[in-house]
N, C-alpha and C positions, 0 to 999 in steps of 0.2 A: 505786749506788758512793758512796764519800765525795766529797764536793764538795772538794776538794782543789786550791788553787790551783797548786800544785806540776805539777800536770799539765798546765798551758800552757807551753807553748815562747815564753821571752820573748827580745825580740831588742832589744839596747840602742842605744839612737841617741844615746848620750851623745858619740861620736865618728862623727859622720855623715858628716864629709868621707873620713876613712880608709874608712869603709866602703864608700862609694859610688863614690869618685875610681879611675881606673886607665885602662888603655890602651883604645882603640876596640875592641881585639879582645876583650875581654870578660875575665872572670875573677873569681876571687873578690874581688880589690880594687876591682873595678868594671865596669859592663856598658854597651855601647853602646846606643844611645837605642833601636835596634829589637829589643833583646832583653831590655828590663826588663819584668819581669813582677811586677804586683801581688800575685800570689798569693806568690810568696816572701817578699814584706814582709810580708804583713798577717796570714796566717796565725797565730793565737797570739801578736799581736804586743803588747807592753808598752809604754806610751805614755811612755818616758823622752822626755827633750827633743832634738830637732835643736837644735843652737847658736842660739840668737839666737829661738828659737820656745819661747813659754813656755805651760804648761797652764793651762787653765782648768776647775777640777772644780767642777760644778754642784752636788756633795754637801755642800761645804762653803763656798763662795763665793756671794754673791748676783748677780743677774744685774746688769751694771752699769747705772748710771742715766746718762741722756745730757740735755743742756740746749743752747740754741741759744746759739751765740758773738754776739756783738752785731754785727758785721758780718765781711763777707768781708775789709776791711782789717784788723781785728783778727787776723784768722787769717794774714795775709801778712806780719803784724809779728812774728810767733813765730818765734824762731830754730830753726833744724834740730836736733832733738835726736839724741843719739848715745846708744848703749846699752852699759853697761857689760860687757867682756868677759869678765870674770873668773868668771862663774857658767855659761857656754855650756855645760858638759860635766855640769852636773848637773840634777837635776829641781828646778824652783822650787817653792818650799814651796805649798801650794795656798789658804793665807789669801791671799797675795798677787797669787795668779795672775788674779784677775778685773781687779785693777788694772793690770796688766802689758799684757794683752789690750786693755783701753782704750786703754793707752799706745798700743800698734802700732797700733789702729784710728784713734785722732786724727792719729796722725804722717802715716797715708797720708790722712786727710780733709784735713789742710793742704796736703799735696801737690796735692790733687784741686782744692782752691779756689783754688789759687795759679797753676794753668795758665791761659792767656790763649790762646782761639783765635783765629783771624783768618778770616773770611769775606770774599770777594770779591763786591760786587754792583754790579753796573753801571759797573764801572772805578773803583769806589771800595773803599778797604779800610776796613773798620769792626772795630773791637777790641771783643769783647765777653766778658764773664767767663762761663765754664762751671761752675757748680756741680754737681758730679756727687754729692754727698753728700745723701742724703736724711733721714738721721739726723746729728744734731748732736752731738758728742762732748765730754763736758766729763770731766776727769780728777779735779775737786775742787781744781784748783790749777794748777801749772803743767804743761803736756802735756810728758809722759815724765818726771816726776819721779821716778816708780819706777825707772828704767832710764838712768842718765845716764853717758858715757864722751867722753873728749877726742876730738876729732875727727882725722880720719887726713888729714895734711895732706903733699902733695910738690911739689917745686919742678918747674918745667920741665926742668932740667939734671939732675934726677934720673933715671938709667938707668931705674929701675921705673916712671916717669911714662908713658912709652909704652906699656909693656908692661900698665900699670893699664887705659888708654885701649882697648888692643886685646882685652883679656880682656871688658871691659863691651860692647863690639861685638859679640864672637863670640856672648855670651850672649844679648844684648836684641836683635841685629840679623843674625839667622844668615843669611838668605838670600843676602844680597849687602853688598859692603863700601857702608858709609855714609861717603862723603869728608867729611862736615860733623863727624863724630866725628874723624877723622884729622887734622883742622886746627885744633882746639879748643884744642891745648895752644900757641899762640901766645898766645890770649887769655886764658889762665888764670894767675892770679898765685901767690903763693909760699904763699898759706893756701888753697890748692883744698881742698875737704871731699870727699873720694871717698866717704865713707859716704853724705854726703847726695847727692853726684851720681846713685849709683847709684838713691837711692831718688825722688829727682826724675824720672830718666829712666825709671824703671818707671811712674810715676803717667802721665808723659807717654804713653809706648806706649799705655797702656789709654785715656787721652783722646784719644788720635789714632788710636783703632784703626779700620783700614779707610779712613782719610782717603785723599784722592787723593795720589800722590806728588808730584808737581808744583805743590803747592799752594805759593802765594806765601810766602817766607819772613817770619817775625814779626821784628818790630824788636826786637834785642839788649837785654837787661834786663843793669842792671849789678850785680854782687856777684861771688862766687866761683863762683857755679855758673851763670854767665849762657851761657858758652859750652856746657856740656851742656844747658840748657834750649831755648837756639835751635838746637843742633844737632839736638834731636830734634823740631822743627819740620816736616822732612822726614824720617820716619821711612819705611821701607819697607812697603807693603802687605802684611800677613800672607798665607798661602795662603787660597784661596776656602773651603777644606773646614775651616778653623780656626775655633774661636771664641774670646772674651777669655780664657776659662779655660784652654781648650787650649794657647793662646800662653802664659801663665803658666805651666803646667805645663810645658810645652817649657823654659822659662827656668830654671825650678827644675831642670829635669834636666841642664840644660848644666851649671849651677855644679858638680854633682858630677863629671861628664864631666871639665872641665877642671881640678878642685881637684889633685888629686894631681900631675899633670904641671907645674902651675905653682908650686906649691909646692916642688917639686925644683927647678927652674931659678931660682927668685926667691927667692933670698936675703936676707933683709932687707928684704923687700917683703910689707906689711900684707893680700897678696892674700884670706886666710881670712876678715879682718872683713868684707872688701868683699862677696865671694861670699855669706858669711852674712847680710848685709844684705840682698843682692837676693832670696836664699831667703824671708827674712822678709818681705818686701815683696811676693813672689809670693804667699804664702798670703793675707796680709792682704787684699790686693786680690781674691783669688778670694772670699774670705767675703765680703767688702763686695759685689761682684758677685752671688753666689750668693744671697744674702740678700734684693738688691733695696735695698740700701742706698745704691748708686751706681748711674750708666748711664754709658753711653758710647755712641759713635756707631755702633757696630753693633746696639745694642740699640734706639736711635733709628731707626734704617735701618727694623729688623724692625717696630717698631711704625706708622711710616709705611706700610710696604708693606702691613700689616694691615687699617690703618685706610681705604686706597684700595681693597681689595677689591672686587670688585662686589657681593657680599651684604654687606660693611659688617661682616663677622665674622672672626674669626679667634682663634687662641689667644694669649694675650700674648707677647710678647717674652720675657718671665722664664721662662716656662712653658717655651718652646722651648728656652732656656738650659738649663733644667734636664733636659729631655728628651736635651740633646747631652751634659751632665754624666752622665747616667744611662747612656747609651750608651756613653761612654767609659770608664766604669769596667765596664759588662757586657763589653766587649770588652778591656779590659785593655790601654788605650790610655795611660793616666796612669804616671807613671815610679813606680818604689819608692817608698811611704812619703808620696807626696804626698797621697794620702786621709787616711793616718793622721795628718801632721802638720796638714792642714785640720781634721780634727775636734778635733784636740789644742787648738787656737787658739779654738775658737768659745765664744762665750759661749751660755746657755741657750736665747735668743731665737733666736740666729743657727742654732745646730745645729737645732733644730726648722724653722725656716722653710726650712732648706736640705734636710733628710734627711727630713722629712715628704713631700714629692712623690716622694723615692726608694722609700719604703716603698708609697706608692700603686703607682706603676709596678710595683715588683715584685709585687704581689699581682695586677696586671691583666695583666701579662705571664706571671707563672707560670700563670694560671688558663687560659691557652691553651695549655700546653705538654704535651707527651707522651713517651713513649718513641720516639713514631714520629720525633720531630725532635729534633735534637741541641741547642737551646738551651736545653732545662730545665737542664743542667750550669752554664750561665753565671749563670743565676739563683741555683740553689743556693750556687754559689760566691761571689758577691756576698754573699748574705745570711749566709754563715757567716764571712766575712772582717769585714764590719762589725761583727757581734755578737761577735766574737773581740777588738776592739780595747777597750782598758781604761787608764784613768790608773794610772800608777804609783803615786802617793801614796796613793791610796784603792782600788783594784782596782775602782774602779767601771765598769762598761761602759754608757757614753753610747747607744749604738744600741739596748741592750737594754731601757735605759731607756723611751727613745723608743718604742719597738715595743711594750711592754705598758701605755704609757699612753695608744696610740691606741684610740679608741671603737672601732675595728675589729677589735680584738685578739681582743675576746669579745664581740659583739653582744648584750646582754641579753636581747632581746625574741625572739631565737632560740631561747632555752630554756624558753619557754613555748608553741612552737609544736608542733603535733601531729606536724610533721616536722622536730623538733629534730636528731636524728641526721644528716639530709642537710644541713639548713642550716647547721649547724655546719661541715660540713666544706667548703660552698661560700661560706660568709660570714666566717667568721673568717680573720683573717690568716695563719693558719699551715695552713689548711686547704688551699689550692691546692697548697703544697709536699709535703705528705703525702698527695696524691691520685696520683700517681705511681703506674701499676700497667700490669701486663702482663695481668692477667685481661681473658677477652674480653667479658664480660660489663661489664666497668667502661669500656673505651674502644675503639667500633670502629675507631678508627685503627689500633690496635696489631693487630687483626685483619687488615686489609687489607696493613698493611705486613712482618707477619712470620708469619702462617699463613694467610693468604687467598689469593687470586688463583688463578695456576696453578701452585700449590704441591702436591705431592701430600699427602696427608691422611693420615696414619698413627696409630692408636690410642695407639702406643707412646711417641711424643715429636713436637718439633717437626721438620719437615722443610721447609726451605729451598733453593732454587736453589744447586747447588755446594758444597753442607756437608752433613755427616752431622749426624743428629738431636742426636747429643752434643756435637759442636763448636758448632754453633748454641744449643742450650741454654745453653752454657758462656758464650757472647758475650754473650748476653742476661742472664743471671745475674751476670756481671762488671758490667753496666749497672746493675743493682739492686743491687749491693755500694756502688758509688761514689756513688750518689744516697743510700742508707741512711747511709753514714758521714757525710756531709753533713749530712744532716737531725739524726744524733746529734750532730754536732759543735755544731749551731745550738741544739738545744735543752739540751745540758749547759751552754752558753755562756748561757744564759737562766738555767739554775737555779743557777749557781756566782755569779751576780751578787746580791748580798743582797739588794736593793730591786727586784727582778723576781721571786724565786724564788717567793714566795706568788701571786702573780696567774697564774704559770707553772703551779704545782701547781692553782690554782683552774680553770685551763683544762683541766688533763687529768682533772680529776674530772667537769668539764662533760661532755666527751667520753664519759666513763665511763657518765655519768646519760643522756645524749641517746640512746646506743646500747643502751640496757638490753634493748630489743627485741630484740637479735641473738642472744638468748641462747635466744630461742623454736626451735621446731621448724622452723617455717618463716616466718621474718620477712618482713616488708614491704619490699622494695627499696626503697620510695619514701620510706619513713620513717627509714631508716637509713643509715649511710655506708657506702661500698662495701667490700669485702674489700681492695681494693690498698690504700687508707686506713688501715685497721686494722691491716693486717699491717706496714705501716710504721711505725705507731705501737708496735706489739709490739716491734721491731725497736730500736728507740731506748730502750723501757722495759728490754729485757734488758741494753742496755749500761749505763744507770744502775745497775742491781740488780744486775750481774755480780759484786761485789766484797762485797755485803752478807751480813755472816754471821746466822745464824740466832738466836744468842745475842744480837746487838745489836738485834734487831727485838722489840717490844712486842706479843706475841701478843693482848692484850687491845685492841687498838686498834679493832678494828670495834665494839667496844662503849661505847666511850666516847665521852662527850657532845659532846666536842670534833671527834670524826673527821667528815671529810669525807664517809667512806663508811659512817658509822656509822647511829646510831638514829635521828637527825634529818634526816639528808639522805638515806640511801641505806639501807634498812631490809633486815637480813638475815633477820627474819622471814618475809619472804615467800619464802625459798629454803628447802627442807628441809635440814634438821638434819641431821649424821650420827647424832645418837641422839633428841634432847631433841623433844619436841612443842611445839607453839606456848607452852602454857600453862607448861609447864617453861622455857623462854626467856625468857617474861616474868618469872618468879620470879628467874630467875639475874640478869636485869639489873637487878632491885629489889635483890638482894644487895650487887651492885657498885656501885649509886648509895650506899647506906647507909655506904660505906667513904670517909670526907672525904679520906684521903690518895691515895687513886685517883682520886678527881675533880679533885686540882691537879697530877696529873701532865703532866709538858710532852711533848709529843709530838716525836719526833726526825723529821727527814728521812730517815734509813734506814728507819724503819716505815712512812711514808708511801709512800716509795718502792716497797718489797717489795710492800705491799699493791695499791697501784694496778698494778704489772706483773700480780699475780695476776688481778684484775679486768680487765685490757686483753688477756692471755692467753685469759680465759674469752668475750670477745667477740669476737677475732680468730681465732686457728688454729682453736680448736673449733668454730664455724660453718664456717668454710671447709673443713674436712676433714669434716663431715659432707654439707655441700653436694657435694664430690667423691664422698664414698660414694652418694650419692642419684643422681647422675649416671651412675655407672658401671651402677647398678641400672636407669636409665632406658636405657642403651645396650645392655643386655643383653635386656631386654623388647622394645624395638623391633628388635634384631636377630634376636632368636627370632621376632617377628611378620613380619617381613619373610621370614624364611627358611620358615616354614610358609605364608605365602602364594604365595610362588614355587614352594613345592613342590606346592602343588594348582592351578597356574596351568593346567595341561591339564584341570582338570575345570571351572573356572568361566569359561575363555576362550570358550567355546561358547555360553555363557548370557549374552544380551545384557546385561540391566539387572546381574548380577554383574560382567561385563565392565568394565563403566562404574564402578560403584561401587568395585571390589578396585583398578582401574588407578588411581583417584584415592587411594584410601587408599595403595598403595602408593608412587606418587610423593611423596606427603606424608610417608609413614614416613621415604624415603629423604633428603628433604631435610632432617628433623630431625635425622635419624642423624650427617648430614654436619656439621650446626651443633654436634652435641654433641661429635662428635669435636674439633672445633677447640678449643671449650671446654675440653674435657679435656686438649687439647695444651698450651694457655697455662695452665692449673692446674699441669700437669706443671713446667712451668719454673720456676715460683714454689715450690710445695710441696715439692719433691722437689728443691730447692737443699740440697746438703750440709752449707753452713755453717749455715743456717737451720734445719734438722732438729737438727743437734747443740747449737745454741745453744737451742733449746727444750728439748731432753733436760737441758743442763746446770740451765736453770732448772727444770724441773719436778724436778729431783734438789735443788736448793736449797730447794725447797718440800717436799720429803720431809723434810728436815732440821728444817724448821721445825715440821712437824707431830710428828715424833718426840722434837723440844725441848718440844712444848707437852703429850707422852705422860709425857714425864720419862725416857724412855728412850734408852742411847746406843745408837750405830750397830751396835757389836759387842756381845756378851753371852757369857761364857763360864761364868758359872755359872747352874746350874740352878734355882736358888731365883729366885722373883719376876722369871722371864723376860717373862713378860706381866704387865706392870703394870694395877693397876685402872685403868678408864677414868675420865678426869676431867670435870667438868663443862664445863670451856674448850673440851674436845677435842668432846666432845659437842655442843655449841653452833655449831662450824664449821660453815658451809656443806657439804653432801655432794658438790656438785659440785666443791670442791677435791681430793676423791680422784678424781671420774668423771673429771675431765680428766684427769688422769693417765694414767689407764687408758685412755680413749679414745684420747688421741694415741699412746702406745706401742703400741697394737693397730694403729693406721693406719700407723705406721712399719714396725712386723713385719712386716705382709701387703705391704706396697708396695716398702719399702727395707730388707730385712734386714739388710743390710751394716751401713748406719749404726749399728743397734743393737749390733753386734759391736764398735764401737768405743768403745762406752759404757762408764765403769767408774766404777759408781755402786753403794757400799756402801749408802748411804741409801735409795734407791729399792727395792733388794732387800729390803733390813731392813722396811721400811714395808711391802712387798707381802707379804712372809712374816707380819708380825704381824698384818695386817689378815684375812689368809685363816685363821691359826690361832686368832684372835679373834673371831669373827662377831660378838660381842656389842657391838665397838666401833661397828658401823653397825648401823641397822636395816632399810635396804633390801636384802633378800636377792639382787635383782638386782645390786647395788654388786658383793656378793662374789662372784657367778657374774663379772662382768666382771673381777674380780681373777685368778679360777680359768682364765678364758681366757686372761688375759696369761699365765700360767703354761703353759697349753696350746701356746700358739705360740710359746713361748721352747722346747719340749721339742726336744730333736736329732732325733727323728722327724718332726717337721712342720718345722722350720727348719735347715739345716744350719749358717748361719752364727750362732747363738744358744748354742751349748754352753757356753761359758764362763759367760754368764748364769746358765743352768740348772743349771751346778756352783754357783755361788753359791747359789743356791735349795736345792740338796739339801743342801749342806754346813753352811747356817747352822742355827748351834745351836738356835734356836727351833724350826726345821723338823724338825730330828732327832727332837725329841722330842712335836711334837704337831702337824706337818702332816697325817700320813697320817691321824691319827686325826680331825681336823677335816673333812677331806675326807669320811670315812665319815658322820660328822655332817650336814654338811652336803647329802650324797647322800640321806638321808634327809628333811632338814627342807624341802628345795626341793619337797617333793610339794604343799604348800600355800602360795601369795604371796599370794592374794588379787586377781589380776590376772586379768581376763577368759580370758586368753591361757595361764594357767599349767598346761594340760594338755599342750599342746604345748610350752611354754617348756621343762617339765622335761626333756625328752628332749634337747637339745639342750646345755641345762647339765648333765646327767648324763654324756653324751659327753665334754665336755671336762674333767669330773671323773676320767672313767674313765681317761682315757688318762695324765693326770697320776699316777693311782694306780698302773696298772701300771708305768710307770717306776719309781716309787720305789719300788715291790715288789721288784724287781730288785736293790734294796739290801738287805743284810742287817739295817742298824740300822734301817730303816723297816718290813722284813718283822717284826721282832721285836716292835714297838710294835703291828703289827695282830694279832699272835699273842696278844700280853698282851691286847691289848683284847679279842679273843674269847672270853677265859676268866674275863674279871673283870667285864664289863659287860654290860647289855642293849643298849648301843648297837650293838652289831654285829649282833643278831639282828633289830631294824628297818633296820637297813641291807640285810640279807641279804633281808629280806622286799620291801622297795621293787627291790631287784636284782631278784628272781624277777619280780615285777609286771610290770617292764619288758620283761623278757626273754620273758614270756607274749604280752605286747601286741604287742611287736614283730616277734615270729617269725610270730604269727597273721596281723599284717598284710601281713608281706612276702608269705608264703605265699599269700594270698589274690590279691594282687597279681600274682603270679605265673602263678595259674590264669588271671586275666583277659587278661593278656598272651597266655598261651598259647592261649588261646579264640579271641583276636582275630586272631593269627598263622595259627592253623590256618584261620581262614574267609577270610581275605586269599590264602590257596593255590590255593582254589578259585575261578579267576578268573572264569569263567563265572556261577557265583553272586554272586560280588561285585560285578561290573558290573551284574547285572541289580537292583540296589537302588537307589532313589533316590540323586540323587548329593547331596542333604542328609544323609541317612543315610550315606552314604559318608564325608562331612565329617566328621560327628559322630562315628563311630566311629574314626576315625583321630585326632581329636583327644581322644578318650577314651585311646586306646594311648598318644599322648604323654604325657598327665597321669599314667597309672597306670607308665609307666614312670619318670618323675620320682620318684613316691613311692615305687616300689619300690626304685630307688636309694637313698633316703635311709632306709627303714626297714631295709632291708639292712646299711647301715653302723653305724645305732646298735643293730642285733640282735647285729652280729658282734663288737662291744666287750663288750655284755652277756654273752652266752656264753664269751666270752674269760674275763671276770672271773671267772662261774661257774666255769670251769675251773681256772684257777690257785689261787684260793680252796681249792676242795674239794680239791685235792691235799695241801695242807698243814694244813687245819683242816676238822674233821669233825663234831665235837658239836653247834655249833650249827644246822648241815643237817638234823641227827637228831631234834630238838627236835619235841615233838607239833604246835606251833602251825606250824612249816613243814615238817616231812618231808611229810605228804600231799599239799601244794600242790605240792614241787617234784617228788613222784614222778609226779603227774598231770601237771604239765608236761612232763616228759621223756618218759611215755609218749605223749603226744598229738603230740610234736613226731616222734618215733622212727615212729610210724603214719604220719603224713604224707609222711615219708621211704622207709619202706619197706613201707608197705600197698598194697592192690591200685590205688589212685588216685593212685600216687606220679608216673605217666606225666604226669599235668595240670602237674607243676612243670616239665615241660621246656619252656625256651625259647631261641629262637636266639639267640647271642652272649650268653650268659648272664655273660659276662665283665664285659659292659657296666654291668650292674646290681650287681655285685660278688657272685653268687650261685655260691656253691662248696659245692654237695650234699655232696661226699666230706668237706670239712674239717669241716662243721656234724655229719655222721654221727659222724665220728671224735671230735669233742668229746663230744658227747652220749653215746657210749658209754663214754669216760673218766669223765665224771662219774659212771654208774652204778658203776663199778669203782673210783672214790675212795671212795665212798660204802657200799661192799658191807659191809654187818653186818645184825644182827638187826632192830634198829629199822627199817631202810630197806626191808628186805625186807618187813615188815609195812606201810609205807607204800604201797610198790606193789601190794600185795595189795587196799589198801583203794580203789584207784582202779577204781571200776565202770563209769566212762566209756570208756576207752580202753583199757586191760591186757586182754590176752587171750593166753595161750599161744604161739598162732601169729606174736604179733607178734615175738616175741625169736628163734624160729625165721627168721623173714623177714630178720631184722637182721643174723643171723651169714651167711645166705647172701650178703648184699650186702658185707659186711663181708670175707669170703673172697674174693671176686670183685673186690673194690677194692683186697684185699692192704692193708688198713688198719692190721691188729692182728696180732700175733705168735700161735702157737699156745697158748703160755701164758695169755695175756689171751682169746683165744677162749674157752680151757677156763673159764677164771674168769667169765666172761659166763654162761657154759652152766651152770654150777653155781649162780649167782645165781639165773637162772630157774626152775631145779629146786626151788631151796628155796621160792620165791614160791609154785611150784605147790602144794608141800606144805601151805604157811599156809592157801591158799583151801579145798585138800581137808579140814582139819582144822576149818575152819570151818564147811561145808557138814554135819559130823555132829554140829555143835550148833547149835540153831537157836533164836536169840535174838528172834524177829520177836516174840513173843508177850509181851515186857516190858513192864510197868506202864507207864502214862502218866508217872507221875512220876519214872521211871529215865530217860524219853528226854529229849534235848536239843531244847528248844523250839525252836531254829532248823535244824538239820541232821537232826532226827528220828532219831537214832543213840544207842545205848545210851551212857550217860556213864561216862566212867571216872573222872574226878576234878570231882565238882560244886562249883558254889561258888555263894555266894548275893550277888547285885547289891544295892547301896542301894535301888534301885527295888523289891526284893522277889522278883524271878524268881530262878528258880535255873537253870544252865546250865553245860556242859561247861567246864571251864577251858581247853584247847586251844581252843575255839570261840571263847572270848569273849578270850583273850589276841591268837589270830589278828584278831579283829576290832580290838583295840586299836591293832595295829601299823599299819593303815591309817587310823583314826580313835579319837579319842579321847573316846567318846561312849557312854552306855548305849544298846544297839541299841533298846531298847524306848520309850525317852522322849525320846531325845537329848539327854539332859543330859550335862555333862561326869562323865568318868570316868576314873580310872588304875587302874593293876594293883595297886597298893597298897590300894586300896579295896575289893578283892575280899575276901570271909569264906567259910572253906572249910566247905563243907555236911559234916561229919563221921559224921553219924549218917545221912545220905541215901548216901554213900559206903560205910558198912559193910553198909547192908542191900542195896546194889548187888553188893557182893562176896559178900555170903552168898548170894543170888539166883544169881549165876553159877556159885558153888560147886557149888551144888545142881544146878544144870543140866549140870555137867560130870561130875557124880557119876552122874545119870541116864543120860548118853550113855554112860558106862564101863559101867555095869549092863547096857544094851541090848547095847554089844558083847559081851560076855562070854557071854551069853544066847544069841547067835547061832551056828550051829555053823559059818557060813561068810561071811566077810567081803568082799566083793568088792572088789577092790583095782583101782582105777582109777590107771593110771600115765600121767604126764606125759609127751609125746614129748619133752621137753628130758631128762627123766630117764632115757628109754630109751637116749639119744643120750649121755649122761654114763656110763653102764653100759657102753658100750662099748668095747672094747680100744684102739680108735683114737683120733683126738687129739678127735672129735666133730664133725669138719667133714662138710657136707652135709646136705641137709635129709632130714626125717623125713616118713613117711607117717601115723603114727600121730595119733590125737586121743583127748583125753581125753573 
């Protein structure tokens, strides 16, 4: 996001009295003491001045210099200074702020050194001077010279005189009336200075803090303030739970509570100036106490008690004061604006000495916090409120500066540690705040608090006593939302502060570098940060990059020399690029470096923020998703193992050694299964948080916009020209995981929470998805393209009912309408070889996803037209059909073999006597084999069904490619073989129990195979059927007709067409028997198939081969079959002379056959059974007994 200061809500304190005054019932004008909350006043507070409290801006004014006064007597002789009230409603310029603060401290110092305390020893009164200041202030001249005003003097007869006394008493002595203050009026002369009186009494209250109430009165001093100073000698003892700072904060608060009421009733009484002076002194003395500049009897008593401890040790009294100050802030005991005004008046040294202990206590306290305890909220709120305090004059946030200047903010030594990821999380100041987690593996306390104990465990969600899963998950997610919003506010405050932004960015980059190993498939948890830490950081980065536009991001950032994520710090070269090789990447960087203007380009925060967010997502949500998927797989495998072992318990229970071993294994697996379910429940709460998922989808949509911007293509495109732009070098150099992360996360959400995807309205994501599938040359990794096709597959309405809107966007995309279905055909063929060791089995799953998408697009006339046009124009369709036939042949063969093995085992189990007579080990082995065959059969049949479906609907509208010489023979052989399996004499071996469980539908398969015969019914296909010497026989079609009639799969006309096809095939075979080509010369024979060549061609290697044979080979492998050298179809040369010789030789054979037939008086006519049936007057239904 743009770091705009206007996003912070500013609360003006220029009229603090009006803001805080009000009745004790509370309200907008004022709040009672017990209802004053720090949160309302500190969040996003802009430090304009409370009247009489002036800002010290360390960014513009140097720390004040202090020198030692000559003596206490000199300090006593200085007149009490007064402050000019004419500027109380404005912010004092920062240039004089330091001097004003010095003046306030000096005035407080004078009061402290002028207090004379009396102690009584052995009935003798001894007067001693208590010097409370350990720092000796000097203002470079007269004390208070920066702010001087007339004293406020009232006569005893003035009606406001008593009211003024009573007000001071209520503020400073709230617990009970002090008769001394009520009687001072008689001894005050006409020149009484009430501002000085207030100042002196505050000083005396601190000096006498916790002093015995019945202490002997001091001798009265002379002067206008003598009555107040002597009266202060018998101040009441504050409550035992109070400390000096708490007492001063209470006085500060009571000035606001009384202000409005007194101003309304006291016309003409200068009460506001006195109240302002009291506030000034309360803040000044609080700073002096907390910084250790002065002490008081409370602190001295603490020190004496510590020194007298039995072990002689103990924390310092100042440390204890800091702890109580910290706890008061944590528990929101201070009045509104007290801490803000306290910060505002601090010098640089004071601020560091007061709030460095606060930072340490925040770090220590948060280190032991978790969601299992509610205390974590207070720590986060306090840090957020301190970080959002800023000076109005310069927008500097002092606490942010102090935080990042602390050595523990990012300990440099941890970056070189082999456990850098984990140590950055534990040892950096922000680490504990970001470590809050609900993942079971991150915090065992969370398990016992929310997911363990006696709670019922369900794999589907969190289950706590008395609440539904959904409700409890919602409660836990609300806890996460609150903490993450506070974390976002904290990091945002540090980043908008100009002086701390660079250090904060360095911290973020260091976290990314330290946790680089999280991108590995199985990272070591002892080396990297936890999932909870990284997810919290991801949410923070999402908020920061929410409004970053793609056109505001420098796409060359990763390759810039000054990039913290670039070449010198975090090299992209170790990541696989979308298309570039490592050498090409080096050359590309060299080209960029040669451009001087590019090297001088300044990086903006929006660019750093966007790319940091991309890397944080890569190291957070993606590993969490991968871990979740692995956990689900473990659960399924363990559950299967437990089920199988329980199912055979009756067999191994009676064998002692097996009983012991299997019982232990069963108990161990059940325990592991329970733990995995608990881990899954906790992960469900975090990863399936609706707001988190939608924010991730929005972020990846922004990333898609950036990638499209790099490609130079708009999100929508209506022009057919240049729809697919040429790939740029910059896009080719981008890390491949940019795209892979998008695909992985969308796949995860679709599979587990498809409703969330239905809420996504992302034109950029859809456009990028379509573009990358339609232009596979954009990426070099075929598995990445396969993953994008899988996204399309899961978005299909037949797979997910909630994603129809997104699928419609894909189908109607202008690029998809022209290129998608053709690109799918090409990819279907190209995925045959990927270079991976598992490529043979990978291709079936990839092609299954492709075929589903293809079938849905085929239903649309626009996309169907593209396929038909491609089938008539290019060779790509032929290659596609060849691979489709290969898959169908293999998958049907494997499916039928698995069915035969299942049938055999099921039949063996029927004979209980024979089955039980086998050794138990054999029984277990065969039962395990049955389970394996069932799984394989189910998988193969699923894949085979889609392959046959595709052949079925393609052959209905497209015929010519299927009848080409290189395809027709193989297709006919495949159809004949499977028809024989379904209708031949051994078809009973395919009968299994509960065939629907495996997806076995023999009637449907038979119906589709017969349809394909009918779709391709032509002369060329007749020849191809007749060429099959392995499976074809005339009785095959007769058996098929019988079963079709029995199952009523086809109409009479279709059956008649099928019988006619069989008869024509038989005639072709009869004609071939009449002509014997077996004596063909060797040069006429195909060297691979040993058949008579029809169209011989010459290879570059010098070999001659039939064109149909070599083209069929090239469809599967682009190599010369004789020497394995690369070979393309355009490299073939027609052997024209040899072809002419073959044609001449065949003509001679035909002529000889005709001559032999005419010389014969009688030619025996063998009639095919199907011909007999087709010549009957009936429909041809029913079997025939004739044989050829």
